[in-house]
N, C-alpha and C positions, 0 to 999 in steps of 0.2 A: 855063477850070480851075478856077476858083470853084464855078461851078455845077455840075461834074461833082460834084466834094466833097460839096457841100451837099444835091446830089441823092441819092447815096450816104449822108451822114448819116442824113437822112429815111427812105429806104427802110429802113435800119438800126433805127431808132426803131420804124419800124410794125411792122418784124417782131420787136423786144424786146414791143412790144405785144399783139401777137398772142400770145407763147409767155405774158405773165405772164396775159394772159384764161385760156390753157388752163390752164396749171399752179393759179391760184385755182382753176378749178370742179374738178379732177381735189382738191385737197384739200377744197371745201368738198363732196364727194362724202362722204356718209356710208355706201352699200353695205354697202361689204364686199366683195362679187363676187367680184373681181378674187383675192382672197386667197384663197378658200375653193376658188374654180374652179382656180385654180393649184396651191395644196395635192392637193386631188385628182388632178390630172392627173401632178403628182409622185409619191404614190402609187402609180398604177395604174403607171406606167412601171417602179417600183422592184419593184412585184410580178410584170408578166411579164416584167422580165428576168431576177428570181430564177428562176423558172417554167422559161422557155429554158436559162440556162444548167444547171439542177438534170437538164433531161431530157438536154439535150445531152452533160452527162455519165454520164447514166446509161447513154445511145445510144453513146457512147465505151466505156466501162468494159466494159460485157457483150457488145456486137454485135461493134463494129469491131477495137478493137486484138487482142481473140484471134484474129479469122480474118486480123488483118492478121501477127500474129507468126507463124499459120500459115502463110500464104502464104510469107513472108521463109524459113521455117526451109525449106520444099519447095522453091524458088528456088534456092537454096544448097547442099542438100542431095542434090542431085541427080548418081545412079549411070547413066548413060545410054549 
């Protein structure tokens, strides 16, 4: 049982050393590429989303809703 615990502790130490090394390398990196890339992606997503919503609003307001209202009125205004 003791050997099992010792092996698990050693595995945890090695894993933490890997995390430590990766963290230090990320913190030492001074490029800043990730921040700029992420900001540009978010900006593009917001602009495309706004354009899509504006297009859908215009489509539904001018084309779909009047036609839908006319069809519903015709459906319930049947004088057969």
